[in-house]
TILUM-142328 format. One line per field, with one value per atom (N, C-alpha, C): residue in one letter; atom name; y, x, z. Coordinates in Angstrom, 2 decimals. Layout:
residuo <- c(a,...)
atomo <- c(CA,...)
py <- c(Y,...)
px <- c(X,...)
pz <- c(Z,...)
END
This chain:
residuo <- c(x,x,x,x,x,x,x,x,x,x,x,x,x,x,x,x,x,x,x,x,x,x,x,x,x,x,x,x,x,x,x,x,x,x,x,x,x,x,x,x,x,x,x,x,x,x,x,x,x,x,x,x,x,x,x,x,x,x,x,x,x,x,x,x,x,x,x,x,x,x,x,x,x,x,x,x,x,x,x,x,x,x,x,x,x,x,x,x,x,x,x,x,x,x,x,x,x,x,x,x,x,x,x,x,x,x,x,x,x,x,x,x,x,x,x,x,x,x,x,x,x,x,x,x,x,x,x,x,x,x,x,x,x,x,x,x,x,x,x,x,x,x,x,x,x,x,x,x,x,x,x,x,x,x,x,x,x,x,x,x,x,x,x,x,x,x,x,x,x,x,x,x,x,x,x,x,x,x,x,x,x,x,x,x,x,x,x,x,x,x,x,x,x,x,x,x,x,x,x,x,x,x,x,x,x,x,x,x,x,x,x,x,x,x,x,x,x,x,x,x,x,x,x,x,x,x,x,x,x,x,x,x,x,x,x,x,x,x,x,x,x,x,x,x,x,x,x,x,x,x,x,x,x,x,x,x,x,x,x,x,x,x,x,x,x,x,x,x,x,x,x,x,x,x,x,x,x,x,x,x,x,x,x,x,x,x,x,x,x,x,x,x,x,x,x,x,x,x,x,x,x,x,x,x,x,x,x,x,x,x,x,x,x,x,x,x,x,x,x,x,x,x,x,x,x,x,x,x,x,x,x,x,x,x,x,x,x,x,x,x,x,x,x,x,x,x,x,x,x,x,x,x,x,x,x,x,x,x,x,x,x,x,x,x,x,x,x,x,x,x,x,x,x,x,x,x,x,x,x,x,x,x,x,x,x,x,x,x,x,x,x,x,x,x,x,x,x,x,x,x,x,x,x,x,x,x,x,x,x,x,x,x,x,x,x,x,x,x,x,x,x,x,x,x,x,x,x,x,x,x,x,x,x,x,x,x,x,x,x,x,x,x,x,x,x,x,x,x,x,x,x,x,x,x,x,x,x,x,x,x,x,x,x,x,x,x,x,x,x,x,x,x,x,x,x,x,x,x,x,x,x,x,x,x,x,x,x,x,x,x,x,x,x,x,x,x,x,x,x,x,x,x,x,x,x,x,x,x,x,x,x,x,x,x,x,x,x,x,x,x,x,x,x,x,x,x,x,x,x,x,x,x,x,x)
atomo <- c(N,CA,C,N,CA,C,N,CA,C,N,CA,C,N,CA,C,N,CA,C,N,CA,C,N,CA,C,N,CA,C,N,CA,C,N,CA,C,N,CA,C,N,CA,C,N,CA,C,N,CA,C,N,CA,C,N,CA,C,N,CA,C,N,CA,C,N,CA,C,N,CA,C,N,CA,C,N,CA,C,N,CA,C,N,CA,C,N,CA,C,N,CA,C,N,CA,C,N,CA,C,N,CA,C,N,CA,C,N,CA,C,N,CA,C,N,CA,C,N,CA,C,N,CA,C,N,CA,C,N,CA,C,N,CA,C,N,CA,C,N,CA,C,N,CA,C,N,CA,C,N,CA,C,N,CA,C,N,CA,C,N,CA,C,N,CA,C,N,CA,C,N,CA,C,N,CA,C,N,CA,C,N,CA,C,N,CA,C,N,CA,C,N,CA,C,N,CA,C,N,CA,C,N,CA,C,N,CA,C,N,CA,C,N,CA,C,N,CA,C,N,CA,C,N,CA,C,N,CA,C,N,CA,C,N,CA,C,N,CA,C,N,CA,C,N,CA,C,N,CA,C,N,CA,C,N,CA,C,N,CA,C,N,CA,C,N,CA,C,N,CA,C,N,CA,C,N,CA,C,N,CA,C,N,CA,C,N,CA,C,N,CA,C,N,CA,C,N,CA,C,N,CA,C,N,CA,C,N,CA,C,N,CA,C,N,CA,C,N,CA,C,N,CA,C,N,CA,C,N,CA,C,N,CA,C,N,CA,C,N,CA,C,N,CA,C,N,CA,C,N,CA,C,N,CA,C,N,CA,C,N,CA,C,N,CA,C,N,CA,C,N,CA,C,N,CA,C,N,CA,C,N,CA,C,N,CA,C,N,CA,C,N,CA,C,N,CA,C,N,CA,C,N,CA,C,N,CA,C,N,CA,C,N,CA,C,N,CA,C,N,CA,C,N,CA,C,N,CA,C,N,CA,C,N,CA,C,N,CA,C,N,CA,C,N,CA,C,N,CA,C,N,CA,C,N,CA,C,N,CA,C,N,CA,C,N,CA,C,N,CA,C,N,CA,C,N,CA,C,N,CA,C,N,CA,C,N,CA,C,N,CA,C,N,CA,C,N,CA,C,N,CA,C,N,CA,C,N,CA,C,N,CA,C,N,CA,C,N,CA,C,N,CA,C,N,CA,C,N,CA,C,N,CA,C,N,CA,C,N,CA,C,N,CA,C,N,CA,C,N,CA,C,N,CA,C,N,CA,C,N,CA,C,N,CA,C,N,CA,C,N,CA,C,N,CA,C,N,CA,C,N,CA,C,N,CA,C,N,CA,C,N,CA,C,N,CA,C,N,CA,C,N,CA,C,N,CA,C,N,CA,C,N,CA,C,N,CA,C,N,CA,C)
py <- c(-139.00,-139.10,-140.57,-140.84,-142.19,-142.34,-143.47,-143.74,-143.82,-143.07,-143.04,-144.15,-144.96,-145.96,-145.69,-145.45,-145.15,-146.37,-146.13,-147.22,-147.56,-148.75,-149.26,-148.96,-148.79,-148.64,-149.88,-151.02,-152.28,-152.32,-151.58,-151.54,-151.07,-150.17,-149.58,-150.18,-151.33,-151.93,-152.03,-152.37,-152.55,-151.25,-150.11,-148.83,-148.18,-148.62,-147.91,-147.90,-148.87,-148.90,-147.67,-147.05,-145.88,-144.58,-144.65,-143.43,-142.69,-141.41,-140.60,-139.95,-139.81,-139.02,-137.56,-136.71,-135.28,-134.83,-135.41,-135.04,-135.56,-136.33,-136.80,-138.19,-138.81,-140.13,-141.18,-142.11,-143.15,-144.24,-144.71,-145.75,-147.10,-147.80,-149.18,-149.96,-151.24,-152.06,-151.48,-151.08,-150.54,-149.22,-148.35,-147.04,-147.19,-148.15,-148.37,-148.67,-149.54,-149.87,-148.62,-147.87,-146.65,-145.64,-145.45,-144.50,-144.97,-146.26,-146.80,-146.49,-146.63,-146.30,-144.81,-143.95,-142.51,-142.17,-142.83,-142.59,-142.99,-144.11,-144.54,-143.51,-142.99,-141.98,-140.70,-140.29,-139.09,-139.31,-140.49,-140.80,-140.65,-141.19,-141.09,-139.63,-138.81,-137.40,-136.64,-136.94,-136.22,-136.64,-137.92,-138.44,-138.92,-138.09,-138.42,-138.92,-140.24,-140.84,-140.27,-140.07,-139.54,-138.12,-137.31,-135.94,-135.90,-136.77,-136.84,-137.25,-138.25,-138.71,-137.59,-136.86,-135.75,-134.64,-134.37,-133.33,-133.71,-134.97,-135.41,-135.71,-135.85,-136.22,-135.32,-133.99,-133.15,-133.42,-134.04,-134.32,-135.81,-136.55,-138.00,-138.38,-137.58,-137.90,-137.56,-136.84,-136.46,-137.09,-138.10,-138.78,-140.25,-140.79,-142.20,-142.82,-143.95,-144.66,-145.86,-145.97,-147.09,-147.38,-148.58,-148.94,-149.04,-148.79,-148.94,-147.99,-146.96,-146.01,-146.67,-147.78,-148.43,-149.45,-149.65,-150.61,-150.10,-151.00,-150.58,-149.68,-149.99,-149.19,-147.76,-147.64,-146.32,-145.52,-146.15,-145.45,-144.96,-145.81,-145.41,-144.20,-144.24,-143.15,-141.86,-141.95,-140.77,-140.21,-141.07,-140.61,-139.96,-140.49,-139.91,-138.47,-138.13,-136.79,-135.76,-136.15,-135.22,-134.04,-134.30,-133.22,-132.67,-131.40,-130.77,-131.24,-131.35,-131.80,-132.80,-133.59,-134.48,-134.01,-134.07,-133.82,-135.12,-135.68,-136.97,-136.82,-137.61,-137.67,-139.16,-139.68,-141.12,-141.57,-142.74,-143.34,-144.24,-144.32,-145.23,-144.56,-145.36,-144.91,-144.56,-143.44,-143.04,-143.28,-144.29,-144.68,-143.64,-143.73,-142.76,-142.70,-143.86,-143.85,-143.16,-143.23,-142.55,-141.06,-140.70,-139.28,-138.58,-139.32,-138.73,-138.55,-139.04,-138.93,-137.51,-136.67,-135.31,-134.55,-133.73,-133.03,-132.18,-131.58,-130.73,-131.54,-132.82,-133.66,-133.30,-132.66,-132.22,-133.08,-133.67,-134.40,-133.78,-133.24,-132.56,-133.51,-133.67,-134.58,-133.95,-134.67,-134.19,-135.24,-134.77,-135.67,-135.16,-136.05,-135.61,-135.49,-134.75,-134.51,-133.38,-132.85,-131.78,-132.41,-132.29,-132.82,-131.68,-131.95,-133.24,-134.00,-133.41,-134.07,-135.30,-135.33,-136.44,-137.02,-137.52,-138.18,-139.61,-140.19,-141.60,-141.83,-143.10,-143.53,-143.02,-142.77,-142.49,-141.27,-140.20,-138.98,-138.46,-138.44,-137.93,-138.82,-140.11,-141.02,-140.65,-140.43,-140.15,-138.81,-137.83,-136.55,-136.75,-137.54,-137.81,-138.67,-139.68,-140.59,-139.82,-138.83,-138.02,-136.91,-136.90,-135.90,-134.48,-134.37,-133.08,-132.88,-132.89,-132.77,-131.48,-130.48,-129.22,-129.42,-130.56,-130.89,-131.56,-131.70,-132.23,-131.24,-131.69,-130.77,-131.48,-130.74,-131.30,-130.52,-131.20,-130.61,-130.94,-129.95,-130.16,-130.00,-130.95,-130.95,-131.57,-131.36,-131.98,-133.39,-134.37,-135.75,-136.01,-136.58,-136.94,-138.41,-138.81,-140.21,-140.67,-139.76,-140.15,-140.28,-140.60,-140.72,-139.36,-138.64,-137.32,-136.37,-136.37,-135.56,-134.41,-134.28,-133.24,-131.85,-130.88,-129.47,-129.17,-128.44,-128.09,-126.91,-127.06,-126.00,-125.23,-125.96,-125.33,-126.27,-125.66,-126.45,-125.72,-126.50,-125.88,-126.77,-126.15,-126.85,-126.90,-128.00,-128.18,-127.82,-127.22,-126.96,-128.30,-128.42,-129.64,-129.38,-130.27,-130.14,-131.24,-130.96,-131.96,-133.21,-134.35,-135.61,-136.07,-135.23,-135.66,-136.81,-137.67,-138.77,-138.65,-139.54,-139.49,-139.79,-140.60,-140.91,-139.68,-138.95,-137.78,-136.69,-136.56,-135.57,-135.94,-137.22,-137.66,-137.38,-137.68,-137.44,-135.96,-135.15,-133.69,-133.21,-133.77,-133.40,-133.78,-134.98,-135.44,-134.56,-134.20,-133.33,-131.96,-131.41,-130.08,-130.10,-131.15,-131.28,-131.29,-132.06,-132.18,-130.83)
px <- c(159.94,159.08,158.76,157.53,157.09,156.92,157.36,157.20,155.71,155.25,153.85,153.57,152.55,152.09,150.64,150.31,148.92,148.05,146.82,145.89,145.28,144.77,144.28,142.80,142.43,141.03,140.26,140.91,140.23,139.71,140.32,139.86,138.41,138.05,136.72,135.78,136.14,135.40,133.90,133.52,132.10,131.30,131.96,131.26,131.35,132.28,132.57,131.43,130.55,129.45,128.58,128.55,127.72,128.52,129.83,130.64,130.70,130.48,130.51,131.87,132.28,133.47,133.08,134.07,133.81,132.93,133.12,132.31,130.88,130.55,129.19,128.95,129.95,129.79,129.88,128.91,128.91,129.87,130.66,131.63,130.94,131.22,130.81,132.06,131.94,133.12,134.01,133.45,134.26,134.91,134.12,134.64,135.68,135.49,136.44,137.82,137.90,139.20,139.80,138.98,139.46,139.94,139.16,139.53,140.79,140.90,142.08,143.33,143.26,144.40,144.72,143.68,143.90,144.52,144.03,144.59,146.06,146.41,147.81,148.67,148.16,148.91,149.06,147.98,148.05,149.03,149.02,149.96,151.40,151.70,153.06,153.44,152.47,152.75,152.93,152.12,152.17,153.36,153.71,154.77,155.94,156.95,158.16,159.17,159.37,160.22,161.63,162.20,163.56,163.62,162.62,162.58,162.43,161.58,161.41,162.71,163.37,164.63,165.67,165.78,166.74,166.39,165.10,164.65,164.98,164.84,165.06,166.53,167.36,168.76,169.48,169.30,169.99,169.54,168.38,167.86,167.91,168.76,168.82,169.05,169.84,170.12,168.93,167.94,166.76,165.48,165.63,164.48,164.55,163.41,163.35,162.10,162.26,161.14,160.78,159.49,159.04,157.57,157.17,155.75,155.17,156.02,155.57,156.35,155.67,156.32,156.80,156.20,156.55,157.68,158.19,159.28,160.48,161.24,162.40,163.35,163.58,164.50,163.96,162.67,162.06,162.04,161.65,161.63,163.03,164.04,165.43,165.80,165.47,165.79,165.11,163.84,163.10,163.70,164.04,164.60,165.96,166.76,168.09,167.99,166.89,166.73,166.43,165.81,165.49,164.65,163.75,162.96,161.90,161.59,160.50,159.15,159.04,157.80,158.13,157.15,157.28,156.29,156.73,155.86,155.81,154.61,154.47,153.60,153.91,153.14,152.92,151.82,151.67,150.23,149.97,148.64,148.54,149.60,149.65,149.23,148.74,148.35,149.59,149.56,150.66,150.19,150.76,150.32,150.68,149.99,150.18,151.65,152.28,153.67,154.59,154.25,155.05,154.74,153.47,153.08,153.71,154.11,154.71,156.22,156.83,158.28,158.80,158.12,158.67,158.60,159.62,159.72,158.49,157.89,156.71,155.41,155.52,154.34,153.46,154.04,153.26,153.63,152.60,152.78,151.84,152.42,151.66,151.50,150.27,150.01,149.11,148.89,148.04,147.03,145.95,144.88,144.36,144.23,143.74,142.22,141.68,140.25,139.96,138.75,138.35,137.77,138.49,137.97,137.27,136.26,135.81,134.87,134.39,133.38,133.89,135.16,135.72,136.92,136.67,137.72,137.90,139.05,139.28,139.72,139.66,140.16,139.33,140.01,139.40,138.47,138.91,138.10,137.66,138.56,138.21,137.16,137.27,136.25,134.88,134.77,133.46,132.92,133.77,133.30,132.71,133.40,132.89,131.64,131.65,130.50,129.24,129.40,128.26,127.93,128.65,128.47,128.73,129.76,130.18,131.66,132.02,133.44,134.04,133.21,133.72,134.27,133.96,134.49,135.86,136.42,137.77,138.74,139.57,140.49,141.54,142.22,143.24,143.29,143.79,143.84,145.17,145.77,146.93,146.40,146.73,146.16,147.11,146.80,147.57,147.03,147.89,147.46,147.21,146.04,145.69,145.27,144.50,144.15,143.02,142.35,141.25,141.69,140.73,141.00,140.71,141.76,141.65,140.77,140.98,140.14,140.89,142.19,142.98,142.63,143.14,142.90,143.44,142.64,143.01,143.97,145.07,146.07,145.83,145.54,145.27,144.37,143.56,142.64,142.41,142.26,142.13,141.29,140.42,139.69,140.60,140.52,141.36,140.61,141.29,140.62,140.34,139.15,138.75,138.85,139.53,139.70,138.92,138.52,137.82,138.69,138.07,138.80,139.34,139.24,139.68,138.79,139.38,138.66,138.96,138.38,138.69,140.16,140.77,142.19,143.05,142.77,143.59,143.36,142.13,141.88,142.64,142.66,143.41,144.90,145.45,146.87,147.19,146.32,146.54,146.54,145.65,145.63,146.91,147.42,148.66,149.83,149.87,150.96,150.87,149.68,149.50,149.91,149.58,149.97,151.48,152.14,153.59,154.23)
pz <- c(110.61,109.45,109.22,108.84,108.57,107.07,106.55,105.12,104.80,103.80,103.42,102.43,102.70,101.77,101.45,100.19,99.84,100.07,100.46,100.63,99.29,99.18,97.91,97.71,96.46,96.09,96.52,96.52,96.84,98.28,99.19,100.58,100.64,99.75,99.77,98.72,98.18,97.07,97.33,98.54,98.84,98.71,98.85,98.78,97.40,96.60,95.36,94.36,94.42,93.47,93.61,94.80,95.02,95.04,95.04,95.16,93.84,93.89,92.67,92.50,91.26,90.97,91.04,91.07,91.14,89.98,88.81,87.65,87.73,88.77,88.96,88.41,87.84,87.25,88.35,88.37,89.40,88.99,89.95,89.66,89.52,88.45,88.25,87.93,87.58,87.34,86.24,85.11,84.01,84.39,85.00,85.37,86.47,87.37,88.45,87.89,86.91,86.31,85.67,84.93,84.29,85.33,86.40,87.44,88.17,88.43,89.10,88.29,86.97,86.11,86.17,86.17,86.28,87.64,88.70,90.04,90.09,89.47,89.45,88.72,87.60,86.85,87.68,88.36,89.21,90.36,90.94,92.02,91.55,90.38,89.84,89.59,89.19,88.94,90.26,91.26,92.53,93.41,93.37,94.23,93.39,93.29,92.57,93.61,93.66,94.68,94.66,93.50,93.40,93.97,93.63,94.12,95.64,96.17,97.63,98.32,97.75,98.32,98.32,97.23,97.15,98.13,98.30,99.22,100.67,101.01,102.38,102.71,101.70,101.91,102.94,102.90,103.89,105.34,105.49,106.84,107.16,106.48,106.67,108.13,108.86,110.25,111.16,110.63,111.42,110.89,110.04,109.44,109.80,110.22,110.61,109.99,109.34,108.73,109.60,109.90,110.73,110.45,110.77,110.69,112.10,113.12,114.50,115.41,115.89,116.79,118.07,118.45,119.71,119.58,118.38,118.23,119.02,119.63,120.42,119.63,118.36,117.54,117.38,117.15,116.95,118.24,119.35,120.64,120.99,120.77,121.04,120.18,118.90,117.99,118.45,118.84,119.30,120.58,121.52,122.81,122.62,121.71,121.46,120.94,120.31,119.75,120.83,121.94,123.01,122.54,121.62,121.01,121.96,121.79,122.55,122.02,120.69,120.06,118.97,118.58,117.42,116.36,115.13,113.99,113.22,113.07,112.40,111.17,110.18,108.94,108.69,109.21,109.27,109.24,108.68,108.78,110.02,110.80,111.94,113.24,114.16,115.49,116.29,117.00,117.87,119.30,119.95,121.29,122.35,123.48,124.57,125.01,125.21,125.68,124.68,123.39,122.38,122.33,122.59,122.62,123.81,124.82,126.01,125.88,124.82,124.65,124.44,123.67,123.52,124.84,125.12,126.41,126.71,125.70,125.92,125.79,125.44,125.31,124.12,123.12,121.96,120.75,120.15,118.89,117.88,116.83,115.80,114.62,114.16,113.05,112.02,110.95,109.88,109.47,108.85,108.41,107.07,106.07,104.77,104.73,105.66,105.74,106.70,106.63,107.54,108.80,109.91,111.16,111.90,112.66,113.15,112.22,111.15,110.31,109.58,109.24,108.48,109.21,110.40,111.19,110.69,110.98,110.67,109.23,108.86,107.55,106.39,105.31,104.01,104.02,104.64,104.75,103.39,102.42,101.10,100.44,100.65,100.10,100.63,101.95,102.53,102.06,101.82,101.28,99.88,99.05,97.70,97.77,98.62,98.78,99.17,100.03,100.48,99.47,98.34,97.29,97.81,98.67,99.22,98.95,97.67,97.31,97.82,98.04,98.60,100.01,100.62,101.94,101.88,100.69,100.58,101.19,102.08,102.72,103.53,104.37,105.23,106.54,107.56,108.90,109.55,110.20,111.07,112.48,113.35,114.69,115.70,116.98,118.05,118.27,118.17,118.34,119.81,120.10,121.47,121.50,122.52,122.68,121.76,121.08,120.20,118.75,117.91,116.48,115.84,115.53,114.89,115.71,117.03,117.92,118.59,118.34,119.00,118.54,119.27,118.93,117.53,116.76,115.39,115.39,114.68,114.54,113.24,112.16,110.86,110.06,109.20,108.39,107.07,106.01,104.69,103.77,103.00,101.94,100.72,99.98,98.79,97.53,96.57,95.29,94.59,94.03,93.34,91.84,91.16,89.72,89.02,87.80,87.01,86.91,87.13,87.07,88.42,89.45,90.78,91.27,92.01,92.67,94.16,94.94,96.37,96.59,95.75,95.92,95.65,94.56,94.27,95.31,95.81,96.86,98.13,98.48,99.67,99.49,98.31,98.07,98.12,97.53,97.59,99.04,99.85,101.27,101.98,101.69,102.32,101.90,100.64,100.15,100.80,100.89,101.48,102.95,103.66,105.07,105.21,104.33,104.39,104.15)
END
């Protein structure tokens, strides 16, 4: 398991002036600050660190946190497991040599967007930006050499609630995948 770090609204700052909220309101400087505060509150509600820690405690010997699958410590940990498949929940690239470590060569991953239409970073943002919030969703797929191009195992559209933003849709997708 990889430690999840949410991406910042600031990464997409150049696009936010045109991005609409689910309610149809266009983000401007004042609304951006207000939405950022709502997103922070939603994040705290959706991700309870103490609850996650308690949930993972029984699997502490089978959980590894890393920012780099190719680090010697991580590769050693993965090889010691002798797993048939790997299941990853990560925003990081999984290199070919790491994808070849499981005995069956299968690495299962998730994406907080509907692929192939919303591959790559910030899938929920692009669905909202294109005013297609109904395209908010998540995908479980086999990780291959491309960016979110592997065979799809499962895919689901997410329910959109009033007040959702691209950030809350992305978080809901990540939670559903997990």
